[in-house]
C-alpha positions as CSV (number, residue, x, y, z in Angstrom):
1,M,-70.0,30.5,55.5
2,D,-69.3,34.2,56.0
3,S,-66.2,33.5,58.1
4,D,-64.6,31.6,55.2
5,R,-65.7,33.8,52.3
6,G,-62.2,34.9,51.7
7,A,-60.8,31.4,51.7
8,R,-63.3,29.1,50.0
9,T,-60.5,26.7,48.9
10,A,-60.7,22.9,48.9
11,L,-58.2,20.1,48.4
12,I,-59.7,16.7,47.5
13,V,-57.6,13.6,47.7
14,G,-58.8,11.1,45.1
15,A,-60.2,11.6,41.6
16,G,-62.7,8.7,41.6
17,V,-66.5,9.1,41.5
18,A,-66.8,10.7,45.0
19,G,-63.9,13.0,44.5
20,L,-64.9,14.3,41.1
21,A,-68.6,14.6,42.0
22,A,-67.6,16.6,45.2
23,A,-65.2,18.8,43.1
24,T,-67.9,19.7,40.6
25,A,-70.5,20.3,43.3
26,L,-68.2,22.6,45.3
27,A,-67.0,24.4,42.2
28,R,-70.6,25.1,41.2
29,E,-71.0,26.8,44.6
30,G,-68.0,29.1,44.0
31,W,-65.2,27.0,45.7
32,Q,-61.7,27.0,44.3
33,V,-60.9,23.3,44.1
34,E,-57.8,21.2,43.6
35,I,-57.6,17.4,43.4
36,A,-54.6,15.3,44.2
37,E,-54.8,11.9,42.5
38,V,-52.0,9.4,43.1
39,G,-52.8,7.5,39.8
40,P,-52.1,8.6,36.2
41,P,-54.7,10.3,34.0
42,D,-57.6,8.0,32.8
43,A,-56.7,5.3,35.3
44,T,-59.9,3.5,36.4
45,S,-60.5,0.2,38.2
46,G,-63.0,-2.3,36.8
47,W,-65.1,-2.4,33.7
48,G,-68.6,-1.3,34.5
49,L,-71.1,-0.3,37.2
50,C,-74.8,0.5,37.8
51,L,-76.1,4.0,38.2
52,T,-79.3,3.3,40.2
53,G,-82.1,5.8,40.5
54,P,-80.5,7.8,43.3
55,A,-77.2,8.0,41.3
56,L,-79.0,9.4,38.3
57,R,-81.0,11.8,40.5
58,A,-77.7,13.2,42.0
59,L,-76.0,13.3,38.6
60,D,-79.1,15.1,37.2
61,A,-78.6,17.8,39.9
62,L,-75.1,18.2,38.6
63,G,-76.3,18.4,35.0
64,L,-74.8,15.1,34.0
65,A,-77.5,12.5,33.9
66,D,-78.3,12.8,30.2
67,A,-74.7,12.5,29.3
68,C,-74.4,9.3,31.2
69,L,-77.7,7.9,29.7
70,A,-76.5,8.9,26.2
71,E,-73.2,6.8,26.6
72,G,-74.5,4.1,28.9
73,C,-77.6,1.9,28.8
74,G,-80.8,2.9,30.4
75,M,-82.8,0.1,32.2
76,S,-85.7,-0.2,34.6
77,A,-85.8,-3.8,35.9
78,I,-83.6,-6.5,37.5
79,T,-84.6,-10.0,36.6
80,H,-83.7,-12.7,39.1
81,V,-83.3,-16.2,37.7
82,D,-83.3,-19.3,40.0
83,V,-80.9,-22.2,40.2
84,H,-82.9,-24.0,37.5
85,G,-82.6,-21.2,35.0
86,E,-86.2,-20.0,35.4
87,P,-87.2,-16.4,36.2
88,A,-87.9,-16.2,39.9
89,D,-88.5,-12.5,40.5
90,T,-88.5,-9.1,38.8
91,V,-87.6,-5.9,40.7
92,R,-89.0,-2.8,38.9
93,L,-87.1,0.2,40.1
94,P,-88.7,3.6,40.6
95,R,-88.0,6.3,38.0
96,L,-86.5,9.1,40.0
97,I,-85.7,11.5,37.1
98,G,-89.0,11.4,35.3
99,A,-91.3,8.9,33.7
100,R,-89.7,9.3,30.3
101,R,-86.2,8.5,31.5
102,P,-84.9,5.2,32.7
103,A,-84.9,4.1,36.3
104,M,-81.2,3.2,36.2
105,A,-78.3,2.8,33.8
106,G,-75.3,0.6,33.2
107,I,-72.2,2.4,32.2
108,A,-68.5,1.6,31.6
109,R,-66.3,2.9,34.4
110,P,-63.9,4.7,32.0
111,V,-66.9,6.5,30.4
112,L,-68.3,7.7,33.7
113,H,-64.8,8.8,34.8
114,R,-64.4,10.8,31.6
115,I,-67.8,12.5,32.0
116,L,-67.1,13.5,35.6
117,Y,-63.5,14.5,34.9
118,A,-64.5,16.7,32.0
119,E,-67.2,18.5,34.0
120,A,-64.9,19.1,36.9
121,E,-62.3,20.7,34.6
122,R,-65.0,22.7,32.9
123,R,-65.9,24.1,36.3
124,G,-62.3,25.2,36.9
125,V,-61.2,22.3,39.0
126,V,-57.4,21.6,38.8
127,V,-56.5,17.9,38.9
128,R,-52.8,17.0,39.7
129,H,-51.8,13.4,39.1
130,G,-49.0,11.4,40.9
131,L,-49.8,13.1,44.2
132,T,-51.5,12.3,47.5
133,A,-51.6,13.7,51.0
134,A,-48.6,12.8,53.1
135,A,-49.3,14.8,56.3
136,V,-52.2,16.9,57.7
137,D,-51.9,19.6,60.4
138,Q,-54.8,21.5,61.9
139,D,-54.6,24.1,64.7
140,G,-58.0,25.7,64.4
141,G,-57.2,27.7,61.3
142,P,-56.8,26.5,57.7
143,V,-56.0,22.8,57.1
144,R,-52.3,22.5,56.3
145,V,-51.6,19.5,53.9
146,R,-48.2,18.4,52.9
147,L,-48.4,16.5,49.6
148,S,-46.2,13.6,48.5
149,D,-44.0,15.8,46.4
150,G,-43.2,18.0,49.4
151,T,-45.3,20.9,48.5
152,V,-47.8,22.3,51.0
153,R,-51.4,23.5,50.7
154,E,-53.3,25.6,53.2
155,V,-57.1,25.2,52.5
156,A,-60.4,25.8,54.3
157,L,-61.5,22.2,53.4
158,L,-59.8,18.9,53.0
159,V,-61.8,16.0,51.5
160,G,-60.6,12.4,51.6
161,A,-62.2,10.6,48.7
162,D,-59.5,8.0,48.2
163,G,-61.4,4.8,48.6
164,I,-61.8,2.0,51.0
165,R,-58.0,1.9,51.7
166,S,-58.0,5.7,52.3
167,S,-54.6,7.0,53.4
168,T,-56.3,10.4,54.2
169,R,-58.6,8.7,56.7
170,D,-55.5,7.3,58.4
171,L,-53.8,10.7,58.5
172,L,-56.9,12.1,60.2
173,G,-56.9,9.3,62.8
174,L,-60.4,8.1,61.8
175,A,-61.2,4.5,62.7
176,S,-61.8,2.0,59.9
177,A,-63.7,-1.3,60.2
178,R,-62.8,-2.9,56.9
179,A,-64.1,-6.4,56.5
180,F,-63.6,-9.2,54.0
181,H,-66.7,-11.4,53.5
182,G,-65.3,-14.6,51.9
183,Q,-66.3,-13.6,48.4
184,M,-64.4,-12.6,45.3
185,V,-66.3,-10.7,42.6
186,W,-65.4,-11.3,39.0
187,R,-66.2,-9.0,36.0
188,A,-65.6,-9.5,32.3
189,L,-66.4,-7.0,29.5
190,V,-68.3,-8.8,26.7
191,P,-70.4,-8.0,23.6
192,R,-74.0,-7.3,24.7
193,P,-76.4,-10.1,23.8
194,R,-79.7,-8.9,22.2
195,W,-81.8,-10.2,25.0
196,A,-79.9,-8.2,27.6
197,V,-82.2,-5.1,28.0
198,G,-81.9,-5.0,31.8
199,I,-79.9,-6.6,34.6
200,H,-80.1,-10.4,34.8
201,Q,-79.0,-12.1,38.0
202,F,-78.6,-15.8,38.1
203,A,-78.7,-17.9,41.3
204,G,-76.2,-20.8,41.3
205,K,-75.4,-23.7,43.7
206,T,-72.1,-22.2,44.6
207,G,-72.4,-18.5,43.7
208,T,-74.3,-15.7,41.9
209,A,-73.8,-14.5,38.4
210,G,-75.3,-11.9,36.2
211,L,-75.1,-9.6,33.2
212,V,-75.3,-5.8,33.1
213,P,-75.5,-3.9,29.8
214,V,-73.3,-0.8,29.8
215,S,-73.9,0.5,26.2
216,D,-75.6,-0.4,23.0
217,G,-72.8,-2.9,22.2
218,Q,-71.2,-3.9,25.5
219,A,-72.1,-5.5,28.8
220,Y,-70.3,-7.0,31.7
221,V,-70.6,-10.4,33.2
222,F,-70.3,-10.6,36.9
223,L,-69.9,-13.5,39.3
224,T,-69.5,-13.7,43.1
225,E,-67.3,-16.6,44.1
226,N,-68.2,-17.9,47.6
227,G,-66.0,-19.5,50.3
228,V,-62.6,-18.2,49.2
229,G,-59.8,-16.5,50.9
230,L,-57.9,-13.4,49.9
231,S,-55.8,-14.4,46.9
232,S,-54.7,-13.4,43.5
233,L,-54.4,-15.2,40.2
234,P,-52.2,-14.6,37.1
235,D,-53.9,-12.7,34.4
236,A,-53.7,-15.6,32.0
237,E,-55.8,-17.8,34.3
238,L,-58.6,-15.3,34.8
239,A,-60.8,-16.0,31.8
240,P,-60.5,-19.8,31.9
241,R,-61.2,-19.8,35.7
242,L,-64.3,-17.6,35.2
243,R,-65.6,-19.8,32.5
244,H,-65.2,-22.8,34.8
245,L,-67.1,-21.1,37.6
246,L,-69.9,-20.2,35.2
247,E,-70.4,-23.7,33.7
248,P,-72.7,-25.1,36.5
249,F,-75.2,-22.3,36.0
250,Q,-78.4,-23.0,34.2
251,G,-80.3,-21.1,31.6
252,R,-78.8,-18.3,29.5
253,V,-75.5,-18.3,31.3
254,A,-74.4,-20.9,28.8
255,E,-74.6,-18.3,26.1
256,L,-72.1,-16.1,28.0
257,L,-69.3,-18.7,28.1
258,P,-68.0,-18.1,24.5
259,L,-68.2,-14.4,25.1
260,I,-65.9,-14.9,28.2
261,S,-63.5,-16.8,26.0
262,A,-63.2,-13.9,23.6
263,S,-62.9,-11.3,26.4
264,H,-59.5,-9.7,27.1
265,A,-60.9,-7.7,30.1
266,V,-61.5,-9.9,33.2
267,V,-60.9,-8.6,36.7
268,R,-61.2,-10.4,40.1
269,R,-61.6,-8.4,43.3
270,P,-62.3,-9.2,47.0
271,V,-65.7,-8.2,48.4
272,L,-64.8,-5.7,51.1
273,T,-67.1,-3.5,53.2
274,D,-66.5,-0.7,55.6
275,F,-68.5,1.8,57.7
276,L,-67.1,4.5,60.0
277,E,-69.2,4.2,63.2
278,G,-67.2,7.0,64.7
279,A,-66.2,10.4,63.3
280,W,-66.0,11.1,59.6
281,N,-64.6,14.6,60.1
282,R,-61.8,16.3,62.0
283,G,-61.9,20.1,62.0
284,G,-61.9,21.3,58.4
285,A,-61.3,17.7,57.0
286,V,-63.8,15.0,56.1
287,V,-63.8,11.6,54.4
288,I,-66.5,10.7,51.8
289,G,-67.4,7.9,49.5
290,E,-65.8,4.5,50.2
291,A,-63.4,6.1,52.6
292,A,-66.4,6.5,54.9
293,H,-68.8,3.8,53.8
294,A,-68.1,1.0,51.4
295,P,-71.0,-1.4,50.6
296,A,-70.7,-4.8,49.0
297,P,-71.5,-4.7,45.3
298,Q,-74.7,-6.7,45.7
299,M,-76.9,-3.5,46.0
300,A,-75.1,-1.9,43.1
301,S,-75.3,1.4,44.9
302,G,-71.8,2.4,45.8
303,A,-71.7,5.0,43.0
304,A,-75.0,6.4,44.1
305,L,-73.7,7.0,47.6
306,A,-70.5,8.5,46.2
307,V,-72.3,11.1,43.9
308,E,-74.8,11.9,46.6
309,D,-72.0,12.6,49.1
310,G,-70.4,15.2,46.8
311,L,-73.7,16.9,46.2
312,V,-74.8,16.9,49.9
313,L,-71.4,18.1,51.1
314,A,-71.5,21.2,48.9
315,R,-75.1,21.9,49.9
316,E,-74.4,21.7,53.6
317,L,-71.3,23.8,53.4
318,G,-73.4,26.4,51.7
319,R,-76.0,26.4,54.4
320,H,-73.7,26.9,57.4
321,D,-71.5,29.7,58.7
322,S,-68.3,27.7,59.1
323,V,-66.7,24.6,57.5
324,G,-66.8,22.7,60.8
325,A,-70.6,23.2,61.2
326,G,-71.2,22.3,57.5
327,L,-69.2,19.1,57.9
328,Q,-71.0,18.1,61.0
329,A,-74.4,18.6,59.3
330,F,-73.2,16.6,56.3
331,V,-72.3,13.6,58.5
332,R,-75.6,13.8,60.4
333,R,-77.5,13.8,57.1
334,R,-75.6,11.0,55.5
335,R,-74.8,8.5,58.4
336,R,-78.1,6.6,58.6
337,R,-78.7,6.3,54.9
338,C,-75.2,5.0,54.2
339,R,-75.2,2.6,57.2
340,T,-78.5,1.1,56.0
341,L,-77.1,0.5,52.5
342,V,-73.9,-1.1,53.9
343,E,-75.7,-3.3,56.4
344,T,-78.2,-4.4,53.8
345,S,-75.4,-5.3,51.4
346,V,-73.7,-7.4,54.1
347,T,-76.9,-9.2,54.8
348,I,-77.3,-10.1,51.2
349,V,-73.8,-11.4,51.1
350,A,-74.6,-13.8,54.0
351,L,-77.8,-14.9,52.3
352,E,-75.9,-15.7,49.1
353,R,-73.3,-17.6,50.9
354,A,-76.1,-19.7,52.6
355,R,-77.7,-20.2,49.2
356,R,-80.9,-18.5,50.5
357,H,-81.3,-16.4,47.3
358,H,-85.1,-16.2,47.5
359,E,-84.8,-14.4,50.9
360,A,-82.5,-11.8,49.3
361,Y,-84.9,-10.8,46.5
362,P,-87.4,-8.9,48.6
363,L,-84.5,-7.3,50.6
364,V,-83.0,-5.9,47.4
365,D,-86.4,-4.5,46.4
366,S,-87.1,-2.9,49.7
367,C,-83.7,-1.4,50.0
368,H,-83.9,0.1,46.5
369,R,-87.2,1.7,47.4
370,L,-85.7,3.1,50.6
371,M,-82.9,4.6,48.7
372,A,-85.4,6.2,46.3
373,E,-86.5,8.5,49.2
374,P,-85.2,12.0,49.1
375,V,-81.5,12.3,50.1
């Protein structure tokens, strides 16, 4: 990027997984990076997530996989349990960071956020909280961004990493196709049962439940509730309602009910997806992560796509003579992979809603193997 060597400055909107990964990857390549994050420090949404093999591979390239494995829970298999409580299928995931390291890991969201945040700051990234982009102007030169406090930044690169409801995407005039799929996903942080050494997913007559270990002592219970509209519930009703929804499940789900009763950490969120079929970039600006492609949680790969985005973005910008050319190459490289993941997750949602769980199992397996291919 010889034409931009004197101005390798980047502003990233959003300090989530995608934003922090991109900030670290860019800083490693010599960029001066600032993040504008509308939320307060240490604010994270949800209780846990999966770092699949592609996520660990991308984190390993940033030097962070071992830190995540040390504080998370390494795993290598997903066990599917049928509506009668009997094991129906086991998906053994490929080990992408070496035979002696796990295929994937469960990790608490606040822990992952802390690891990513600390590395970004160590690399010289400046994170400013309580700010977001309010206006964007491009005239062929630097990207001019007015922040919500009225201050202005002129940068070579603007990255919108502010999630599925991205305001940066709207400022750039990029088309969103956000969709709600008639499901609400529940998560509750609980003590980890001794038998939980991998992911367990339980098929039910009205939904899907599961358990994901996130550390030596903790796990999160998840449940997808089918056939519901967009709605909210008072916090006091969340744990009792989740227990009620889990009661019809067979097998070891019964062992989770008292853990839910003791949990003070229950969240309920709509299952939303998005994929930008049109442009992801305008001039020197681009959107990444869920601002560009948001899968349903059924493939547990949203974090993988987010970290990969940050890594590939920095690499493509380093290979091209201008920001615009680098962004176009980034989008070309990412579009097909991200579309496949989003579309597969939507198909799995439909199969779950139709109670055709046995058809979803091989689809999950094949998609994980596809995602294991080089980025």
